C-alpha positions as CSV (number, residue, x, y, z in Angstrom):
1,M,149.0,145.4,76.4
2,K,145.8,144.2,74.8
3,S,145.2,140.4,74.7
4,K,144.2,139.0,71.4
5,S,141.1,136.8,71.6
6,S,140.7,134.1,69.0
7,P,137.6,134.5,66.9
8,T,134.7,132.3,67.9
9,K,133.9,129.6,65.5
10,R,130.3,129.1,64.7
11,L,129.0,125.7,63.9
12,S,126.5,125.5,61.1
13,F,124.6,122.5,59.9
14,S,122.2,122.0,57.1
15,R,118.6,120.9,57.7
16,K,119.4,117.5,56.4
17,Q,122.3,117.1,58.9
18,L,120.2,118.3,61.8
19,F,117.4,115.9,60.9
20,T,119.9,113.0,60.6
21,M,121.4,113.8,64.0
22,L,117.9,114.1,65.6
23,A,117.0,110.7,64.0
24,I,120.1,109.1,65.5
25,V,119.4,110.5,69.0
26,L,115.8,109.3,68.9
27,A,116.8,105.9,67.6
28,F,119.3,105.4,70.4
29,G,116.7,106.6,72.9
30,A,114.2,104.1,71.6
31,I,116.8,101.3,71.7
32,G,117.7,102.2,75.3
33,T,114.0,102.3,76.4
34,Y,113.5,98.9,74.7
35,F,116.4,97.3,76.7
36,V,115.3,98.9,80.0
37,V,111.7,97.6,79.5
38,R,113.0,94.2,78.3
39,S,115.3,93.7,81.3
40,N,112.7,94.9,83.7
41,A,110.1,92.5,82.2
42,T,112.5,89.6,82.6
43,T,112.9,90.6,86.3
44,C,109.2,91.0,86.9
45,L,108.0,87.7,85.7
46,S,111.0,85.7,86.8
47,S,110.8,86.9,90.4
48,V,108.5,86.3,93.3
49,W,106.9,89.5,94.7
50,Q,105.5,89.6,98.3
51,Y,104.9,91.8,101.3
52,G,107.8,94.2,101.7
53,S,108.8,94.2,98.0
54,S,108.9,97.5,96.1
55,G,109.6,99.0,92.8
56,S,108.2,99.2,89.3
57,C,107.3,95.6,89.1
58,V,105.1,96.0,92.2
59,Y,103.5,99.1,90.5
60,Y,102.6,96.9,87.5
61,I,101.2,94.2,89.8
62,Q,99.0,96.7,91.6
63,T,97.8,98.1,88.3
64,M,97.0,94.6,87.0
65,V,95.3,93.5,90.3
66,N,93.1,96.6,90.0
67,Y,92.1,95.5,86.5
68,H,91.0,92.2,87.9
69,S,89.1,93.7,90.8
70,P,85.8,95.5,91.2
71,A,86.1,99.3,91.4
72,G,85.1,99.3,95.1
73,L,88.1,97.1,95.9
74,A,90.8,99.0,94.1
75,I,94.2,99.2,95.9
76,S,96.7,102.0,95.9
77,V,99.2,102.0,93.0
78,D,102.4,103.2,94.7
79,G,105.0,100.5,94.1
80,Q,105.0,99.4,97.7
81,F,103.8,95.8,98.4
82,G,102.1,96.4,101.7
83,P,99.1,95.0,103.5
84,Q,96.6,96.6,101.0
85,T,98.4,95.0,98.0
86,R,98.6,91.6,99.7
87,G,94.9,92.1,100.5
88,S,92.3,89.5,101.6
89,I,89.8,87.2,99.8
90,T,87.0,89.7,100.4
91,G,88.9,93.0,100.5
92,G,90.8,93.2,97.2
93,G,94.5,92.9,96.5
94,V,96.5,89.9,95.4
95,K,94.7,87.4,97.7
96,Y,91.3,88.5,96.2
97,V,92.5,87.8,92.7
98,Q,94.1,84.5,93.7
99,F,90.9,83.4,95.5
100,G,88.8,84.3,92.4
101,Y,90.9,82.1,90.2
102,Q,91.2,79.2,92.7
103,L,94.9,79.7,93.4
104,T,96.6,79.4,96.8
105,T,95.6,82.6,98.6
106,D,99.0,83.4,100.0
107,G,99.2,87.0,98.7
108,I,102.5,86.2,96.9
109,V,102.9,86.9,93.2
110,G,104.7,84.0,91.7
111,P,104.4,82.1,88.4
112,H,100.7,81.0,88.8
113,T,99.5,84.5,89.9
114,W,101.5,86.1,87.1
115,Y,99.8,83.8,84.6
116,V,96.4,84.9,85.9
117,L,97.3,88.6,85.9
118,C,98.6,88.3,82.4
119,N,96.0,86.0,80.8
120,K,92.7,85.9,82.5
121,Q,89.7,88.1,81.6
122,P,89.3,91.0,84.0
123,N,86.3,92.0,86.0
124,P,83.8,93.9,83.8
125,H,83.4,96.6,86.5
126,T,87.1,97.3,86.9
127,H,88.7,100.4,88.4
128,T,91.7,100.4,86.0
129,S,91.4,101.3,82.3
130,L,92.5,98.9,79.6
131,L,95.2,101.4,78.5
132,N,96.7,101.3,82.0
133,Y,96.5,97.5,82.1
134,N,98.1,97.1,78.7
135,Y,101.0,99.4,79.7
136,A,101.6,97.5,82.9
137,A,101.2,94.1,81.2
138,K,103.6,95.0,78.5
139,A,106.2,96.5,80.9
140,A,105.9,93.5,83.2
141,G,106.7,91.2,80.3
142,C,103.3,89.5,79.9
143,Y,103.1,90.0,76.1
144,A,106.7,88.9,75.6
145,K,106.2,85.7,77.7
146,Y,102.7,84.8,76.8
147,G,102.5,86.1,73.2
148,Q,99.6,88.5,73.6
């Protein structure tokens, strides 16, 4: 006995319908990205980051520290807050930036260090491009908080 198979229905959409669906998907993707970056930014600037911390906020810190440091003192940008990120007053890292702006050189990124990373003019012989800095500053929440 032969089994009857039901005919396969084929979906068809007009170009206008396809473009509308694509626009909706892209809009929701953009909204989702906005909220992820916004929530991450709130977390970055409202938290204290120090030796042992890790994640995207540390990645942004490292990128911004490099923008404020001479090329020869660039630190690794890996999202891990280790001894190189903490640095020293002569060897780059957070302490180097803190020392340069007369902050307490404790190697901890809190409100005062965030302010410097977000607002102060960088070293003219920096290792990090302005494009990388702007991405990190925006993602960390500098522009939202300080209106740049």
